[in-house]
PyMOL Python script that loads the backbone (N, CA, C, O; Angstrom):
from pymol import cmd

cmd.read_pdbstr("""\
ATOM      1  N   UNK A   1      20.989 -67.315 -37.925  1.00  0.00           N
ATOM      2  CA  UNK A   1      21.584 -66.787 -39.142  1.00  0.00           C
ATOM      3  C   UNK A   1      22.816 -67.647 -39.488  1.00  0.00           C
ATOM      4  O   UNK A   1      23.638 -67.943 -38.621  1.00  0.00           O
ATOM      5  N   UNK A   2      22.926 -68.032 -40.735  1.00  0.00           N
ATOM      6  CA  UNK A   2      24.063 -68.833 -41.169  1.00  0.00           C
ATOM      7  C   UNK A   2      25.141 -67.933 -41.750  1.00  0.00           C
ATOM      8  O   UNK A   2      24.859 -66.920 -42.390  1.00  0.00           O
ATOM      9  N   UNK A   3      26.364 -68.325 -41.514  1.00  0.00           N
ATOM     10  CA  UNK A   3      27.510 -67.583 -42.035  1.00  0.00           C
ATOM     11  C   UNK A   3      28.087 -68.372 -43.198  1.00  0.00           C
ATOM     12  O   UNK A   3      28.313 -69.577 -43.087  1.00  0.00           O
ATOM     13  N   UNK A   4      28.330 -67.683 -44.332  1.00  0.00           N
ATOM     14  CA  UNK A   4      28.873 -68.350 -45.507  1.00  0.00           C
ATOM     15  C   UNK A   4      30.387 -68.469 -45.449  1.00  0.00           C
ATOM     16  O   UNK A   4      30.960 -69.342 -46.101  1.00  0.00           O
ATOM     17  N   UNK A   5      31.044 -67.612 -44.682  1.00  0.00           N
ATOM     18  CA  UNK A   5      32.487 -67.695 -44.549  1.00  0.00           C
ATOM     19  C   UNK A   5      32.846 -67.373 -43.101  1.00  0.00           C
ATOM     20  O   UNK A   5      31.988 -67.002 -42.299  1.00  0.00           O
ATOM     21  N   UNK A   6      34.114 -67.520 -42.788  1.00  0.00           N
ATOM     22  CA  UNK A   6      34.534 -67.242 -41.424  1.00  0.00           C
ATOM     23  C   UNK A   6      34.605 -65.741 -41.154  1.00  0.00           C
ATOM     24  O   UNK A   6      34.628 -65.323 -39.996  1.00  0.00           O
ATOM     25  N   UNK A   7      34.640 -64.919 -42.217  1.00  0.00           N
ATOM     26  CA  UNK A   7      34.677 -63.477 -42.061  1.00  0.00           C
ATOM     27  C   UNK A   7      33.275 -62.933 -42.259  1.00  0.00           C
ATOM     28  O   UNK A   7      32.746 -62.960 -43.371  1.00  0.00           O
ATOM     29  N   UNK A   8      32.682 -62.449 -41.209  1.00  0.00           N
ATOM     30  CA  UNK A   8      31.307 -61.961 -41.265  1.00  0.00           C
ATOM     31  C   UNK A   8      31.247 -60.585 -40.617  1.00  0.00           C
ATOM     32  O   UNK A   8      31.700 -60.401 -39.487  1.00  0.00           O
ATOM     33  N   UNK A   9      30.695 -59.636 -41.328  1.00  0.00           N
ATOM     34  CA  UNK A   9      30.526 -58.292 -40.793  1.00  0.00           C
ATOM     35  C   UNK A   9      29.030 -58.029 -40.706  1.00  0.00           C
ATOM     36  O   UNK A   9      28.353 -57.986 -41.734  1.00  0.00           O
ATOM     37  N   UNK A  10      28.503 -57.852 -39.505  1.00  0.00           N
ATOM     38  CA  UNK A  10      27.065 -57.604 -39.388  1.00  0.00           C
ATOM     39  C   UNK A  10      26.700 -56.235 -39.943  1.00  0.00           C
ATOM     40  O   UNK A  10      27.526 -55.324 -39.990  1.00  0.00           O
ATOM     41  N   UNK A  11      25.478 -56.113 -40.352  1.00  0.00           N
ATOM     42  CA  UNK A  11      24.987 -54.852 -40.884  1.00  0.00           C
ATOM     43  C   UNK A  11      24.766 -53.892 -39.723  1.00  0.00           C
ATOM     44  O   UNK A  11      23.920 -54.141 -38.864  1.00  0.00           O
ATOM     45  N   UNK A  12      25.520 -52.800 -39.693  1.00  0.00           N
ATOM     46  CA  UNK A  12      25.466 -51.862 -38.577  1.00  0.00           C
ATOM     47  C   UNK A  12      24.125 -51.131 -38.548  1.00  0.00           C
ATOM     48  O   UNK A  12      23.629 -50.792 -37.474  1.00  0.00           O
ATOM     49  N   UNK A  13      23.538 -50.887 -39.716  1.00  0.00           N
ATOM     50  CA  UNK A  13      22.301 -50.108 -39.758  1.00  0.00           C
ATOM     51  C   UNK A  13      21.126 -50.866 -39.163  1.00  0.00           C
ATOM     52  O   UNK A  13      20.082 -50.267 -38.908  1.00  0.00           O
ATOM     53  N   UNK A  14      21.266 -52.178 -38.934  1.00  0.00           N
ATOM     54  CA  UNK A  14      20.179 -52.913 -38.288  1.00  0.00           C
ATOM     55  C   UNK A  14      20.054 -52.542 -36.818  1.00  0.00           C
ATOM     56  O   UNK A  14      18.960 -52.597 -36.254  1.00  0.00           O
ATOM     57  N   UNK A  15      21.169 -52.165 -36.191  1.00  0.00           N
ATOM     58  CA  UNK A  15      21.161 -51.855 -34.762  1.00  0.00           C
ATOM     59  C   UNK A  15      21.131 -50.360 -34.469  1.00  0.00           C
ATOM     60  O   UNK A  15      20.542 -49.922 -33.480  1.00  0.00           O
ATOM     61  N   UNK A  16      21.776 -49.578 -35.345  1.00  0.00           N
ATOM     62  CA  UNK A  16      21.925 -48.151 -35.078  1.00  0.00           C
ATOM     63  C   UNK A  16      21.436 -47.345 -36.277  1.00  0.00           C
ATOM     64  O   UNK A  16      21.683 -47.712 -37.426  1.00  0.00           O
ATOM     65  N   UNK A  17      20.748 -46.256 -36.002  1.00  0.00           N
ATOM     66  CA  UNK A  17      20.353 -45.338 -37.075  1.00  0.00           C
ATOM     67  C   UNK A  17      21.548 -44.479 -37.451  1.00  0.00           C
ATOM     68  O   UNK A  17      22.276 -43.999 -36.582  1.00  0.00           O
ATOM     69  N   UNK A  18      21.748 -44.289 -38.743  1.00  0.00           N
ATOM     70  CA  UNK A  18      22.868 -43.466 -39.195  1.00  0.00           C
ATOM     71  C   UNK A  18      22.516 -41.986 -39.057  1.00  0.00           C
ATOM     72  O   UNK A  18      21.380 -41.580 -39.303  1.00  0.00           O
ATOM     73  N   UNK A  19      23.485 -41.207 -38.668  1.00  0.00           N
ATOM     74  CA  UNK A  19      23.299 -39.759 -38.540  1.00  0.00           C
ATOM     75  C   UNK A  19      23.546 -39.112 -39.899  1.00  0.00           C
ATOM     76  O   UNK A  19      24.136 -39.738 -40.779  1.00  0.00           O
ATOM     77  N   UNK A  20      23.108 -37.883 -40.082  1.00  0.00           N
ATOM     78  CA  UNK A  20      23.408 -37.192 -41.351  1.00  0.00           C
ATOM     79  C   UNK A  20      24.908 -37.090 -41.630  1.00  0.00           C
ATOM     80  O   UNK A  20      25.327 -37.141 -42.786  1.00  0.00           O
ATOM     81  N   UNK A  21      25.718 -36.946 -40.579  1.00  0.00           N
ATOM     82  CA  UNK A  21      27.166 -36.876 -40.772  1.00  0.00           C
ATOM     83  C   UNK A  21      27.711 -38.204 -41.288  1.00  0.00           C
ATOM     84  O   UNK A  21      28.630 -38.224 -42.107  1.00  0.00           O
ATOM     85  N   UNK A  22      27.144 -39.320 -40.808  1.00  0.00           N
ATOM     86  CA  UNK A  22      27.584 -40.633 -41.277  1.00  0.00           C
ATOM     87  C   UNK A  22      27.226 -40.815 -42.753  1.00  0.00           C
ATOM     88  O   UNK A  22      28.021 -41.353 -43.523  1.00  0.00           O
ATOM     89  N   UNK A  23      26.018 -40.364 -43.153  1.00  0.00           N
ATOM     90  CA  UNK A  23      25.648 -40.435 -44.560  1.00  0.00           C
ATOM     91  C   UNK A  23      26.594 -39.619 -45.424  1.00  0.00           C
ATOM     92  O   UNK A  23      26.987 -40.063 -46.503  1.00  0.00           O
ATOM     93  N   UNK A  24      26.966 -38.422 -44.958  1.00  0.00           N
ATOM     94  CA  UNK A  24      27.889 -37.586 -45.724  1.00  0.00           C
ATOM     95  C   UNK A  24      29.266 -38.251 -45.842  1.00  0.00           C
ATOM     96  O   UNK A  24      29.906 -38.174 -46.891  1.00  0.00           O
ATOM     97  N   UNK A  25      29.715 -38.897 -44.775  1.00  0.00           N
ATOM     98  CA  UNK A  25      31.012 -39.587 -44.811  1.00  0.00           C
ATOM     99  C   UNK A  25      30.989 -40.752 -45.796  1.00  0.00           C
ATOM    100  O   UNK A  25      31.936 -40.938 -46.560  1.00  0.00           O
ATOM    101  N   UNK A  26      29.920 -41.529 -45.782  1.00  0.00           N
ATOM    102  CA  UNK A  26      29.782 -42.642 -46.733  1.00  0.00           C
ATOM    103  C   UNK A  26      29.724 -42.102 -48.151  1.00  0.00           C
ATOM    104  O   UNK A  26      30.370 -42.649 -49.045  1.00  0.00           O
ATOM    105  N   UNK A  27      28.958 -41.033 -48.374  1.00  0.00           N
ATOM    106  CA  UNK A  27      28.846 -40.414 -49.698  1.00  0.00           C
ATOM    107  C   UNK A  27      30.214 -39.946 -50.184  1.00  0.00           C
ATOM    108  O   UNK A  27      30.554 -40.123 -51.354  1.00  0.00           O
ATOM    109  N   UNK A  28      31.005 -39.344 -49.283  1.00  0.00           N
ATOM    110  CA  UNK A  28      32.319 -38.844 -49.666  1.00  0.00           C
ATOM    111  C   UNK A  28      33.266 -39.995 -50.030  1.00  0.00           C
ATOM    112  O   UNK A  28      34.057 -39.868 -50.965  1.00  0.00           O
ATOM    113  N   UNK A  29      33.192 -41.109 -49.307  1.00  0.00           N
ATOM    114  CA  UNK A  29      34.065 -42.253 -49.596  1.00  0.00           C
ATOM    115  C   UNK A  29      33.678 -42.929 -50.910  1.00  0.00           C
ATOM    116  O   UNK A  29      34.550 -43.308 -51.692  1.00  0.00           O
ATOM    117  N   UNK A  30      32.379 -43.081 -51.157  1.00  0.00           N
ATOM    118  CA  UNK A  30      31.918 -43.789 -52.349  1.00  0.00           C
ATOM    119  C   UNK A  30      32.160 -42.967 -53.608  1.00  0.00           C
ATOM    120  O   UNK A  30      32.464 -43.531 -54.660  1.00  0.00           O
ATOM    121  N   UNK A  31      32.034 -41.669 -53.523  1.00  0.00           N
ATOM    122  CA  UNK A  31      32.154 -40.810 -54.701  1.00  0.00           C
ATOM    123  C   UNK A  31      33.556 -40.245 -54.902  1.00  0.00           C
ATOM    124  O   UNK A  31      33.729 -39.266 -55.627  1.00  0.00           O
ATOM    125  N   UNK A  32      34.546 -40.844 -54.275  1.00  0.00           N
ATOM    126  CA  UNK A  32      35.921 -40.387 -54.465  1.00  0.00           C
ATOM    127  C   UNK A  32      36.364 -40.698 -55.885  1.00  0.00           C
ATOM    128  O   UNK A  32      36.182 -41.814 -56.371  1.00  0.00           O
ATOM    129  N   UNK A  33      36.943 -39.712 -56.545  1.00  0.00           N
ATOM    130  CA  UNK A  33      37.402 -39.910 -57.923  1.00  0.00           C
ATOM    131  C   UNK A  33      38.694 -40.690 -57.945  1.00  0.00           C
ATOM    132  O   UNK A  33      39.540 -40.543 -57.063  1.00  0.00           O
ATOM    133  N   UNK A  34      38.839 -41.522 -58.960  1.00  0.00           N
ATOM    134  CA  UNK A  34      40.084 -42.246 -59.134  1.00  0.00           C
ATOM    135  C   UNK A  34      40.854 -41.598 -60.275  1.00  0.00           C
ATOM    136  O   UNK A  34      40.251 -40.964 -61.140  1.00  0.00           O
ATOM    137  N   UNK A  35      42.176 -41.746 -60.293  1.00  0.00           N
ATOM    138  CA  UNK A  35      42.960 -41.136 -61.364  1.00  0.00           C
ATOM    139  C   UNK A  35      42.666 -41.774 -62.720  1.00  0.00           C
ATOM    140  O   UNK A  35      42.257 -42.932 -62.807  1.00  0.00           O
ATOM    141  N   UNK A  36      42.882 -40.992 -63.768  1.00  0.00           N
ATOM    142  CA  UNK A  36      42.644 -41.460 -65.130  1.00  0.00           C
ATOM    143  C   UNK A  36      43.629 -42.567 -65.461  1.00  0.00           C
ATOM    144  O   UNK A  36      44.790 -42.524 -65.054  1.00  0.00           O
ATOM    145  N   UNK A  37      43.158 -43.555 -66.202  1.00  0.00           N
ATOM    146  CA  UNK A  37      43.984 -44.680 -66.612  1.00  0.00           C
ATOM    147  C   UNK A  37      43.875 -44.830 -68.128  1.00  0.00           C
ATOM    148  O   UNK A  37      42.783 -44.640 -68.664  1.00  0.00           O
ATOM    149  N   UNK A  38      44.943 -45.159 -68.840  1.00  0.00           N
ATOM    150  CA  UNK A  38      44.855 -45.311 -70.294  1.00  0.00           C
ATOM    151  C   UNK A  38      43.824 -46.354 -70.732  1.00  0.00           C
ATOM    152  O   UNK A  38      43.290 -46.262 -71.837  1.00  0.00           O
ATOM    153  N   UNK A  39      43.539 -47.333 -69.889  1.00  0.00           N
ATOM    154  CA  UNK A  39      42.537 -48.332 -70.277  1.00  0.00           C
ATOM    155  C   UNK A  39      41.121 -47.765 -70.274  1.00  0.00           C
ATOM    156  O   UNK A  39      40.193 -48.430 -70.734  1.00  0.00           O
ATOM    157  N   UNK A  40      40.939 -46.539 -69.760  1.00  0.00           N
ATOM    158  CA  UNK A  40      39.623 -45.899 -69.799  1.00  0.00           C
ATOM    159  C   UNK A  40      39.231 -45.527 -71.226  1.00  0.00           C
ATOM    160  O   UNK A  40      38.045 -45.472 -71.550  1.00  0.00           O
ATOM    161  N   UNK A  41      40.216 -45.272 -72.075  1.00  0.00           N
ATOM    162  CA  UNK A  41      39.958 -44.872 -73.455  1.00  0.00           C
ATOM    163  C   UNK A  41      40.230 -46.055 -74.372  1.00  0.00           C
ATOM    164  O   UNK A  41      41.301 -46.153 -74.971  1.00  0.00           O
ATOM    165  N   UNK A  42      39.276 -46.932 -74.476  1.00  0.00           N
ATOM    166  CA  UNK A  42      39.400 -48.109 -75.325  1.00  0.00           C
ATOM    167  C   UNK A  42      38.732 -47.798 -76.655  1.00  0.00           C
ATOM    168  O   UNK A  42      37.630 -47.252 -76.692  1.00  0.00           O
ATOM    169  N   UNK A  43      39.404 -48.146 -77.744  1.00  0.00           N
ATOM    170  CA  UNK A  43      38.890 -47.868 -79.077  1.00  0.00           C
ATOM    171  C   UNK A  43      37.695 -48.775 -79.368  1.00  0.00           C
ATOM    172  O   UNK A  43      37.826 -49.999 -79.346  1.00  0.00           O
ATOM    173  N   UNK A  44      36.537 -48.185 -79.638  1.00  0.00           N
ATOM    174  CA  UNK A  44      35.339 -48.941 -79.972  1.00  0.00           C
ATOM    175  C   UNK A  44      34.935 -48.621 -81.407  1.00  0.00           C
ATOM    176  O   UNK A  44      35.097 -47.492 -81.871  1.00  0.00           O
ATOM    177  N   UNK A  45      34.413 -49.616 -82.096  1.00  0.00           N
ATOM    178  CA  UNK A  45      33.991 -49.436 -83.468  1.00  0.00           C
ATOM    179  C   UNK A  45      32.487 -49.652 -83.571  1.00  0.00           C
ATOM    180  O   UNK A  45      31.925 -50.524 -82.909  1.00  0.00           O
ATOM    181  N   UNK A  46      31.850 -48.850 -84.408  1.00  0.00           N
ATOM    182  CA  UNK A  46      30.437 -49.059 -84.681  1.00  0.00           C
ATOM    183  C   UNK A  46      30.267 -50.280 -85.575  1.00  0.00           C
ATOM    184  O   UNK A  46      29.332 -51.063 -85.406  1.00  0.00           O
ATOM    185  N   UNK A  47      31.179 -50.431 -86.525  1.00  0.00           N
ATOM    186  CA  UNK A  47      31.141 -51.571 -87.427  1.00  0.00           C
ATOM    187  C   UNK A  47      31.979 -52.702 -86.826  1.00  0.00           C
ATOM    188  O   UNK A  47      33.015 -52.452 -86.209  1.00  0.00           O
ATOM    189  N   UNK A  48      31.531 -53.931 -87.007  1.00  0.00           N
ATOM    190  CA  UNK A  48      32.252 -55.054 -86.422  1.00  0.00           C
ATOM    191  C   UNK A  48      33.543 -55.363 -87.162  1.00  0.00           C
ATOM    192  O   UNK A  48      34.580 -55.555 -86.527  1.00  0.00           O
ATOM    193  N   UNK A  49      33.506 -55.414 -88.465  1.00  0.00           N
ATOM    194  CA  UNK A  49      34.668 -55.837 -89.247  1.00  0.00           C
ATOM    195  C   UNK A  49      35.349 -54.633 -89.876  1.00  0.00           C
ATOM    196  O   UNK A  49      34.917 -54.138 -90.917  1.00  0.00           O
ATOM    197  N   UNK A  50      36.395 -54.172 -89.251  1.00  0.00           N
ATOM    198  CA  UNK A  50      37.196 -53.082 -89.805  1.00  0.00           C
ATOM    199  C   UNK A  50      38.584 -53.655 -90.060  1.00  0.00           C
ATOM    200  O   UNK A  50      39.275 -54.078 -89.134  1.00  0.00           O
ATOM    201  N   UNK A  51      38.974 -53.662 -91.308  1.00  0.00           N
ATOM    202  CA  UNK A  51      40.287 -54.199 -91.677  1.00  0.00           C
ATOM    203  C   UNK A  51      41.343 -53.150 -91.370  1.00  0.00           C
ATOM    204  O   UNK A  51      41.319 -52.053 -91.928  1.00  0.00           O
ATOM    205  N   UNK A  52      42.259 -53.485 -90.493  1.00  0.00           N
ATOM    206  CA  UNK A  52      43.293 -52.548 -90.076  1.00  0.00           C
ATOM    207  C   UNK A  52      44.508 -52.580 -91.002  1.00  0.00           C
ATOM    208  O   UNK A  52      45.351 -51.685 -90.958  1.00  0.00           O
ATOM    209  N   UNK A  53      44.596 -53.621 -91.846  1.00  0.00           N
ATOM    210  CA  UNK A  53      45.713 -53.715 -92.787  1.00  0.00           C
ATOM    211  C   UNK A  53      45.246 -54.533 -94.000  1.00  0.00           C
ATOM    212  O   UNK A  53      44.196 -55.173 -93.943  1.00  0.00           O
ATOM    213  N   UNK A  54      46.012 -54.518 -95.086  1.00  0.00           N
ATOM    214  CA  UNK A  54      45.601 -55.247 -96.285  1.00  0.00           C
ATOM    215  C   UNK A  54      45.433 -56.751 -96.071  1.00  0.00           C
ATOM    216  O   UNK A  54      44.614 -57.374 -96.747  1.00  0.00           O
ATOM    217  N   UNK A  55      46.191 -57.349 -95.146  1.00  0.00           N
ATOM    218  CA  UNK A  55      46.061 -58.781 -94.893  1.00  0.00           C
ATOM    219  C   UNK A  55      44.686 -59.108 -94.300  1.00  0.00           C
ATOM    220  O   UNK A  55      44.065 -60.101 -94.680  1.00  0.00           O
ATOM    221  N   UNK A  56      44.219 -58.280 -93.379  1.00  0.00           N
ATOM    222  CA  UNK A  56      42.890 -58.493 -92.812  1.00  0.00           C
ATOM    223  C   UNK A  56      41.812 -58.287 -93.867  1.00  0.00           C
ATOM    224  O   UNK A  56      40.823 -59.019 -93.900  1.00  0.00           O
ATOM    225  N   UNK A  57      42.001 -57.292 -94.730  1.00  0.00           N
ATOM    226  CA  UNK A  57      41.026 -57.043 -95.797  1.00  0.00           C
ATOM    227  C   UNK A  57      40.942 -58.253 -96.721  1.00  0.00           C
ATOM    228  O   UNK A  57      39.849 -58.647 -97.128  1.00  0.00           O
ATOM    229  N   UNK A  58      42.090 -58.846 -97.055  1.00  0.00           N
ATOM    230  CA  UNK A  58      42.093 -60.030 -97.911  1.00  0.00           C
ATOM    231  C   UNK A  58      41.400 -61.200 -97.224  1.00  0.00           C
ATOM    232  O   UNK A  58      40.699 -61.972 -97.878  1.00  0.00           O
ATOM    233  N   UNK A  59      41.586 -61.341 -95.912  1.00  0.00           N
ATOM    234  CA  UNK A  59      40.951 -62.425 -95.170  1.00  0.00           C
ATOM    235  C   UNK A  59      39.431 -62.261 -95.170  1.00  0.00           C
ATOM    236  O   UNK A  59      38.702 -63.221 -95.418  1.00  0.00           O
ATOM    237  N   UNK A  60      38.953 -61.040 -94.889  1.00  0.00           N
ATOM    238  CA  UNK A  60      37.507 -60.796 -94.894  1.00  0.00           C
ATOM    239  C   UNK A  60      36.919 -61.027 -96.278  1.00  0.00           C
ATOM    240  O   UNK A  60      35.826 -61.579 -96.411  1.00  0.00           O
ATOM    241  N   UNK A  61      37.656 -60.597 -97.322  1.00  0.00           N
ATOM    242  CA  UNK A  61      37.176 -60.762 -98.686  1.00  0.00           C
ATOM    243  C   UNK A  61      37.123 -62.241 -99.069  1.00  0.00           C
ATOM    244  O   UNK A  61      36.192 -62.664 -99.754  1.00  0.00           O
ATOM    245  N   UNK A  62      38.108 -63.031 -98.638  1.00  0.00           N
ATOM    246  CA  UNK A  62      38.131 -64.460 -98.940  1.00  0.00           C
ATOM    247  C   UNK A  62      36.984 -65.202 -98.247  1.00  0.00           C
ATOM    248  O   UNK A  62      36.460 -66.184 -98.773  1.00  0.00           O
ATOM    249  N   UNK A  63      36.609 -64.727 -97.074  1.00  0.00           N
ATOM    250  CA  UNK A  63      35.497 -65.354 -96.337  1.00  0.00           C
ATOM    251  C   UNK A  63      34.143 -64.866 -96.828  1.00  0.00           C
ATOM    252  O   UNK A  63      33.109 -65.387 -96.409  1.00  0.00           O
ATOM    253  N   UNK A  64      34.135 -63.884 -97.700  1.00  0.00           N
ATOM    254  CA  UNK A  64      32.882 -63.335 -98.216  1.00  0.00           C
ATOM    255  C   UNK A  64      32.162 -62.457 -97.204  1.00  0.00           C
ATOM    256  O   UNK A  64      30.947 -62.280 -97.295  1.00  0.00           O
ATOM    257  N   UNK A  65      32.893 -61.904 -96.237  1.00  0.00           N
ATOM    258  CA  UNK A  65      32.292 -61.055 -95.221  1.00  0.00           C
ATOM    259  C   UNK A  65      32.386 -59.590 -95.624  1.00  0.00           C
ATOM    260  O   UNK A  65      33.301 -59.176 -96.336  1.00  0.00           O
ATOM    261  N   UNK A  66      31.412 -58.817 -95.149  1.00  0.00           N
ATOM    262  CA  UNK A  66      31.423 -57.377 -95.376  1.00  0.00           C
ATOM    263  C   UNK A  66      32.449 -56.756 -94.439  1.00  0.00           C
ATOM    264  O   UNK A  66      32.485 -57.100 -93.258  1.00  0.00           O
ATOM    265  N   UNK A  67      33.281 -55.851 -94.938  1.00  0.00           N
ATOM    266  CA  UNK A  67      34.284 -55.205 -94.113  1.00  0.00           C
ATOM    267  C   UNK A  67      34.486 -53.780 -94.601  1.00  0.00           C
ATOM    268  O   UNK A  67      34.068 -53.405 -95.697  1.00  0.00           O
ATOM    269  N   UNK A  68      35.135 -53.007 -93.759  1.00  0.00           N
ATOM    270  CA  UNK A  68      35.454 -51.616 -94.074  1.00  0.00           C
ATOM    271  C   UNK A  68      36.962 -51.457 -93.947  1.00  0.00           C
ATOM    272  O   UNK A  68      37.560 -51.962 -92.997  1.00  0.00           O
ATOM    273  N   UNK A  69      37.569 -50.774 -94.877  1.00  0.00           N
ATOM    274  CA  UNK A  69      39.007 -50.521 -94.793  1.00  0.00           C
ATOM    275  C   UNK A  69      39.265 -49.423 -93.787  1.00  0.00           C
ATOM    276  O   UNK A  69      38.702 -48.334 -93.892  1.00  0.00           O
ATOM    277  N   UNK A  70      40.103 -49.700 -92.823  1.00  0.00           N
ATOM    278  CA  UNK A  70      40.458 -48.713 -91.824  1.00  0.00           C
ATOM    279  C   UNK A  70      41.885 -48.233 -91.955  1.00  0.00           C
ATOM    280  O   UNK A  70      42.417 -47.589 -91.051  1.00  0.00           O
ATOM    281  N   UNK A  71      42.501 -48.541 -93.073  1.00  0.00           N
ATOM    282  CA  UNK A  71      43.896 -48.152 -93.280  1.00  0.00           C
ATOM    283  C   UNK A  71      44.019 -47.229 -94.450  1.00  0.00           C
ATOM    284  O   UNK A  71      45.123 -46.793 -94.778  1.00  0.00           O
TER     285      UNK A  71
END
""", "prot")
cmd.dss("prot")
cmd.show_as("cartoon", "prot")
cmd.util.cbc("prot")
cmd.orient("prot")
């Protein structure tokens, strides 16, 4: 077996069968909730070109692109 880096952790399940308690412990660690972060609520638009101010609206209009006024 070749090692890609100097840090190698062998797969434990190849040598030992996991017990039901071990599965529950892994399940509990993987499904731990993380606290809410403001970056979780990112503003998404259905339409691509939404003019947020009159300057953006003028730019879209000058380019001949379809846009929606969001202001």
